[in-house]
DOZA-287124 format. One record per residue (C-alpha): residue number from 1; y, x, z. Coordinates in steps of 0.25 Angstrom, whole numbers, plus 5000, padded with zeros to 4 digits. Each point is the difference from the previous one (the first is absolute). Example, Ala and Ser with C-alpha at 12.3 -4.5 7.8 and 13.67 -1.06 7.14 Angstrom:
<atoms>
n,c2,c1,c3
1,4982,5049,5031 .
2,5014,5006,4998 .
</atoms>
This chain:
<atoms>
n,c2,c1,c3
1,4544,5221,5007 .
2,5006,5004,5013 .
3,5009,4989,5006 .
4,5014,5006,5005 .
5,4997,4992,5012 .
6,4989,5006,5006 .
7,5003,5015,4996 .
8,5002,5004,5015 .
9,5007,5015,5002 .
10,4997,5009,5008 .
11,5008,5011,5005 .
12,4998,5014,5005 .
13,5007,5013,5006 .
14,4999,5012,4996 .
15,4991,5004,5010 .
16,4989,4989,4997 .
17,4999,5007,4986 .
18,4992,5012,4998 .
19,5006,5014,5004 .
20,5002,5003,4983 .
21,5008,4987,4998 .
22,5012,5002,5012 .
23,5008,5009,4993 .
24,5003,4989,4988 .
25,5002,4989,5011 .
26,5010,5008,5008 .
27,5007,5004,4986 .
28,5000,4985,4996 .
29,5010,4996,5012 .
30,5011,5010,4994 .
31,4999,5000,4984 .
32,5011,4995,4995 .
33,5002,4993,4987 .
34,5005,5010,4991 .
35,4990,5011,5004 .
36,4988,4991,4994 .
37,5007,4996,4986 .
38,5015,4999,4995 .
39,4996,4986,4995 .
40,5006,4991,5012 .
41,4999,4986,5000 .
42,5013,4993,4995 .
43,5007,4992,5009 .
44,4996,4986,4995 .
45,4989,4998,4992 .
46,4986,5006,4996 .
47,4987,4994,5004 .
48,4993,5002,5012 .
49,4988,5007,5002 .
50,4991,5010,5008 .
51,4990,5008,4995 .
52,4987,5005,5013 .
53,5001,5016,5000 .
54,4986,5000,5007 .
55,4995,5013,5006 .
56,4985,5001,5004 .
57,4989,5009,5002 .
58,4990,5004,4989 .
59,4989,5010,4997 .
60,5011,5010,4996 .
61,5007,4998,5011 .
62,5013,4993,5001 .
63,5002,4990,4987 .
64,5011,4991,4994 .
65,4996,4988,4994 .
66,5006,4996,4984 .
67,4996,4991,4990 .
68,5001,4999,4986 .
69,5006,4989,4992 .
70,4993,4993,4989 .
71,5005,5005,4986 .
72,5002,4986,4997 .
73,5012,4997,5008 .
74,5012,4998,4993 .
75,5010,5010,5011 .
76,4994,5014,5005 .
77,4987,4997,4990 .
78,4989,5011,5007 .
79,5009,5007,5009 .
80,4995,5004,5015 .
81,5007,4994,5013 .
82,4999,4995,5013 .
83,4994,4987,5002 .
84,5010,4991,5002 .
85,5010,4989,4993 .
86,5012,4990,5004 .
87,5002,4992,5010 .
88,4997,4985,5001 .
89,5007,4991,5008 .
90,4987,4999,5010 .
91,5003,5014,5004 .
92,5011,4998,5007 .
93,5014,5007,5002 .
94,5002,5011,4993 .
95,5009,5007,5010 .
96,4989,4997,5009 .
97,4982,5001,4999 .
98,5001,4994,4986 .
99,4998,5014,4994 .
100,4989,5003,5009 .
101,4993,4987,4996 .
102,5003,5000,4987 .
103,4996,5017,4998 .
104,4985,4994,5007 .
105,4998,4987,4992 .
106,5001,5007,4988 .
107,4993,5011,5002 .
108,4989,4989,5003 .
109,5002,4994,4988 .
110,5001,5012,4992 .
111,4987,5010,5008 .
112,4993,4989,5008 .
113,5001,5008,5013 .
114,5000,4994,5014 .
115,5014,5001,5005 .
116,4995,4997,5013 .
117,4996,5015,5000 .
118,5014,5006,4996 .
119,5011,5004,5010 .
120,5012,5001,4995 .
121,5008,5011,5007 .
122,5014,5000,4993 .
123,5009,4995,4987 .
124,5008,5009,4992 .
125,5015,4996,4997 .
126,5001,4991,4987 .
127,5001,5005,4986 .
128,5003,4994,4987 .
129,4992,5002,4986 .
130,5011,4998,4991 .
131,4991,4997,4988 .
132,4994,4987,5007 .
133,5010,4997,5010 .
134,4991,5001,5010 .
135,5004,5002,5017 .
136,4987,5009,5004 .
137,4998,5001,5014 .
138,4991,5010,5002 .
139,4989,4996,5011 .
140,4992,5012,5007 .
141,4986,4999,5006 .
142,4988,5003,5007 .
143,4986,4995,4994 .
144,4996,5000,5013 .
145,4988,4992,4998 .
146,4997,5003,4983 .
147,4992,4988,4993 .
148,4995,5001,4985 .
149,5011,4999,4988 .
150,4999,4996,4986 .
151,5009,4993,4991 .
152,5000,4987,5003 .
153,5006,4994,4987 .
154,4997,5010,4986 .
155,5011,4993,4993 .
156,5011,5008,5011 .
157,4993,5011,5006 .
158,4989,5010,4990 .
159,4997,5008,5013 .
160,5001,5003,5015 .
161,4998,5013,5007 .
162,5004,5011,5008 .
163,5006,5015,5000 .
164,4998,5009,5010 .
165,5014,5006,5004 .
166,4997,5012,4999 .
167,4998,5000,4984 .
168,5013,4992,5000 .
169,5007,5012,5008 .
170,4993,5009,4992 .
171,5008,5008,4989 .
172,4990,4998,4990 .
173,5001,4986,4999 .
174,5016,5001,5000 .
175,5009,4999,4990 .
176,5012,4993,4995 .
177,5000,4989,4991 .
178,5009,4999,4988 .
179,5001,4985,4992 .
180,5007,4998,4986 .
181,5010,4991,5008 .
182,5007,5013,5007 .
183,4992,4998,5014 .
184,4995,5012,5007 .
185,4992,5000,5013 .
186,4989,5003,5008 .
187,4986,4999,4996 .
188,4985,5001,5004 .
189,4989,5003,4990 .
190,4989,4994,5011 .
191,4987,4991,4999 .
192,4999,5002,4984 .
193,5015,4994,4999 .
194,5015,5003,4999 .
195,5006,4995,5013 .
196,5016,4998,4997 .
197,5013,4993,5001 .
198,5004,4992,5012 .
199,4986,5003,5007 .
200,5000,5015,4996 .
201,5014,5002,5006 .
202,4997,4993,5012 .
203,4985,5008,5004 .
204,5010,5012,4997 .
205,5009,4998,5010 .
206,4990,4995,5010 .
207,4991,5014,4998 .
208,5016,5006,5002 .
209,5004,4993,5012 .
210,4985,5000,5008 .
211,5000,5016,4996 .
212,4988,4998,4992 .
213,5004,5007,4986 .
214,4998,5011,4996 .
215,5005,5009,4990 .
216,5001,4996,4986 .
217,5006,5002,4988 .
218,5010,4991,4995 .
219,5003,5005,4986 .
220,4985,4996,4997 .
221,5005,4988,4989 .
222,4992,4989,4999 .
223,5005,4991,4987 .
224,4997,4985,5001 .
225,4997,4998,4985 .
226,4990,4991,5000 .
227,5009,4987,5001 .
228,4999,5000,5017 .
</atoms>
């Protein structure tokens, strides 16, 4: 397990990124909270957390790192998500580098990646997940030096996988998820799983603001009727 005090943060500007990733780096500095979600952090309260939105280059081109949570977990069981979790006291100031350190630390604890190979290029505005009370800082990273990844604790993580951005952007992968609670939101049928909820909503906005989005049928509805 990676100690919060030993996670070094390596930042880079847009010029140090591959050409395809630069549009997102530029857009990230102008995106407002309401452009990402209608669920914004309350003035007080909420549990500070962070996720690592990590982009790399794989055999099929640019890709995004995701994980699937174990089905035995009490919260969000079986769902696909970004690596991440709550800030620990050792991560530092939530208003400073705390979210960056937490995102890297949690990613290392969940997937086994080496944080030294990650270059942070932006942090998106904090968002809110009402069902869990988490205030989430999305930390954007470039996987400059990829290292092997796999579930570190099978009781928490079922699998770790990457999805090509081209596959996420393809119309055939996209739909609108319908939850029995009345929730409607973007979803992605990729890598033998359905990505929905907070993670899918953030991917949807990233594709849009980076200019990677392709036309897709918003009327294609996918019911979440299996206890998701």
